[in-house]
C-alpha positions in Angstrom: -0.1 -0.4 -0.2 3.3 2.2 1.0 4.4 1.7 -2.6 1.1 2.8 -4.1 0.3 5.6 -2.1 3.5 7.2 -3.0 3.1 7.9 -6.6 -0.5 9.3 -6.2 0.8 11.8 -3.7 3.5 12.9 -6.5 1.3 13.3 -8.9 -1.4 15.5 -6.9 1.4 17.7 -5.5 2.1 17.9 -9.6 -1.3 18.7 -10.6 -1.9 21.6 -7.9 1.6 23.1 -8.7 -0.2 23.4 -12.6 -3.1 24.9 -11.1 -1.8 27.1 -9.3 0.9 28.2 -12.0 -1.3 27.8 -14.8 -4.3 30.3 -12.9 -1.4 32.7 -12.1 -0.3 33.0 -15.9 -3.9 33.3 -16.7 -4.2 36.1 -14.2 -1.4 37.7 -15.8 -2.9 37.7 -19.3 -6.2 39.0 -18.4 -4.4 41.4 -16.5 -2.1 42.2 -19.2 -5.0 42.4 -22.0 -7.3 44.2 -19.6 -4.4 47.4 -19.5 -3.8 47.0 -23.3 -8.0 46.8 -23.5 -7.6 50.5 -21.6 -5.2 51.8 -23.6 -6.4 51.6 -26.6 -9.7 53.1 -25.6 -7.5 56.0 -24.3 -5.6 56.1 -27.5 -9.5 56.0 -29.8 -11.0 58.4 -27.4 -8.0 60.7 -28.3 -8.3 60.4 -31.9 -11.7 61.0 -31.9 -11.0 64.4 -29.8 -8.7 65.6 -32.6 -11.0 64.8 -35.6 -13.5 66.2 -34.0 -11.4 69.7 -33.4 -10.1 69.6 -36.7 -14.0 69.3 -38.0 -14.7 72.6 -35.9 -11.9 74.3 -37.1 -12.8 73.2 -40.8 -16.0 74.4 -40.4 -15.2 77.6 -39.3 -12.4 78.3 -41.7 -14.3 80.9 -44.8 -14.0 79.5 -47.8 -11.9 80.8 -50.8 -13.7 83.7 -52.7 -13.8 83.1 -56.7 -13.1 86.5 -56.9 -9.8 87.0 -54.9 -8.5 83.8 -56.5 -8.7 85.2 -59.8 -6.4 88.4 -60.9 -7.0 90.9 -62.9 -10.1 91.4 -65.5 -12.3 88.5 -66.1 -11.1 87.1 -69.6 -15.2 85.9 -70.1 -15.9 89.2 -70.1 -16.0 92.1 -72.7 -14.7 95.5 -71.0 -14.8 99.3 -72.6 -11.3 100.6 -72.9 -11.1 104.6 -73.6 -8.4 105.2 -76.3 -9.2 108.5 -77.3 -5.7 110.3 -77.5 -3.5 107.4 -77.1 -0.8 106.4 -79.1 -2.2 104.1 -82.3 -0.5 101.5 -84.9 -3.1 101.1 -87.4 -6.3 102.7 -88.8 -9.6 103.5 -86.9 -11.3 101.4 -89.1 -9.2 98.2 -88.2 -11.5 95.4 -87.2 -10.0 94.7 -83.9 -7.9 96.8 -81.4 -5.3 95.4 -79.4 -4.8 98.0 -76.4 -1.8 97.2 -74.3 -1.4 98.8 -70.8 2.5 98.8 -70.5 5.7 100.0 -68.1 8.7 100.7 -69.7 10.7 99.7 -66.7 8.9 96.4 -67.1 10.9 93.5 -68.6 7.8 91.6 -69.7 6.6 94.6 -71.6 10.0 95.1 -73.3 9.8 91.4 -74.3 6.5 91.3 -75.9 7.2 94.1 -78.3 8.2 91.9 -81.4 5.4 89.7 -81.0 3.4 93.4 -81.2 5.1 94.1 -84.3 4.8 90.6 -85.4 0.9 90.9 -85.6 1.0 94.5 -87.4 3.0 92.7 -89.9 0.8 89.8 -90.6 -2.8 91.3 -90.0 -1.5 94.7 -91.2 -4.7 97.5 -91.3 -7.0 94.8 -90.0 -5.9 94.8 -86.4 -4.8 98.4 -84.3 -2.8 98.4 -81.6 -3.3 101.4 -78.7 -0.7 101.9 -76.0 -2.0 102.7 -72.4 0.4 103.9 -69.7 0.7 102.1 -66.4 4.4 102.7 -64.7 4.0 100.7 -61.6 4.7 101.8 -58.1 7.4 99.9 -57.7 9.7 100.8 -61.0 10.5 104.1 -60.0 12.4 105.2 -63.3 9.3 104.0 -65.0 7.4 107.5 -64.7 9.8 110.0 -66.2 10.3 107.2 -69.4 6.4 107.8 -69.5 6.7 111.3 -69.5 9.5 111.5 -72.1 7.3 108.9 -74.5 4.3 111.0 -74.0 5.9 114.5 -74.8 7.5 112.7 -77.9 3.8 112.0 -78.6 2.9 115.4 -78.7 5.5 116.3 -81.3 4.1 112.6 -83.6 6.9 110.6 -82.6 5.6 108.3 -79.9 6.0 104.9 -81.2 9.8 106.1 -82.4 10.5 107.1 -79.0 8.8 104.4 -77.3 11.1 102.0 -79.1 13.9 103.4 -78.4 13.1 103.6 -74.2 12.5 99.7 -74.6 15.6 98.8 -76.6 17.6 101.2 -74.4 15.9 99.9 -70.7 18.7 99.7 -68.9 19.3 103.2 -69.3 16.4 105.2 -68.5 17.9 108.7 -67.6 16.5 112.1 -68.7 19.9 112.6 -70.5 19.3 109.4 -72.8 15.6 110.9 -73.1 17.0 114.2 -74.7 19.7 112.5 -76.3 16.5 110.6 -78.2 14.8 113.2 -78.8 17.6 114.9 -80.7 18.0 111.9 -82.6 14.3 111.6 -83.5 14.5 115.5 -84.7 12.4 116.8 -82.0 12.4 120.6 -80.9 14.0 119.5 -77.8 13.6 122.4 -75.3 10.0 121.8 -76.2 10.1 118.0 -75.3 11.5 119.3 -72.3 9.1 121.7 -71.2 6.4 119.0 -72.0 8.1 116.3 -70.0 7.6 118.3 -66.7 4.0 120.0 -67.8 0.9 119.3 -65.7 -1.0 117.7 -69.5 1.5 115.0 -69.5 1.2 114.3 -66.0 -2.7 114.1 -66.3 -2.4 111.8 -69.6 -0.4 109.2 -67.6 -2.6 109.5 -64.4 -5.9 109.1 -66.7 -4.7 106.1 -67.7 -3.6 104.8 -64.3 -6.6 105.4 -63.3 -8.4 103.5 -66.1 -6.3 100.5 -65.8 -7.5 100.5 -61.6 -11.0 100.8 -63.0 -10.9 97.3 -65.3 -8.9 95.8 -62.7 -5.2 95.7 -64.0 -2.8 95.4 -61.8 0.3 94.4 -63.8 2.1 94.5 -66.9 1.8 94.1 -69.4 -2.0 93.8 -69.3 -4.0 93.5 -73.0 -7.7 94.1 -74.5 -8.2 92.7 -77.7 -11.8 94.0 -78.6 -12.2 94.3 -74.6 -11.3 90.4 -73.7 -8.0 90.7 -71.5 -5.2 88.9 -72.0 -2.5 89.1 -69.5 1.3 89.2 -69.7 4.0 88.8 -72.3 1.9 86.0 -74.3 3.2 84.2 -76.9 1.8 84.9 -80.6 -0.3 82.0 -80.8 -2.3 83.4 -77.6 -3.1 86.7 -79.2 -3.8 85.0 -82.9 -6.3 82.9 -81.2 -8.3 85.8 -79.8 -7.4 88.2 -83.0 -8.6 85.1 -85.3 -11.8 84.8 -83.4 -12.6 88.5 -83.7 -12.3 88.1 -87.7 -14.0 85.6 -87.5 -17.5 87.1 -86.1 -17.0 90.2 -88.1 -16.7 88.0 -91.3 
């Protein structure tokens, strides 16, 4: 009997130890799982709060205004531009009037000049080009250049002075303008008086005011039969508008 009881007692002890160990491990697993679940709930709560905060901020943020997003006149509209008294290339009977708001110190205005010459060569009397003054405020040398061109305009030599100024854009000085006036055969004394005259300033200021009214804030800015085109565009961009206008007029 003694020999058979010993193994039973040992087995019972081993079984009891196993049950205690298993219970301990199970308790640890449950505790760990409970802790992880609590952490997950906390993280989800934080994410929910973050999403709610972002949604609230988005709801308060104003939607972008279509008007503010677009710079300059609406290219889909047709505007009326006053060209009376402005320098013009081409006849009044031209089917298309291309108005340029320009700045003599603006490199892009200088760059687009050959394109405008190409337009005149290709379309001839079908297109007239009109120049409007828009010296930008941050171009400190521009106002004197525009005054010089307008003074030359008074003696019938605007476009000649225009070409000389743009052709020598790094030399925007009064001395140069007087030199150009002499080369063009102008009355230099009268030219100098006109540069400083109230009428020349009024002409330039009137063009600037019209640009503001139309919404033109940069140069060059163009109106092709009243349709706005911004910047020093390639010839193809001008041709597209010009050809559409010519097609309308038969």
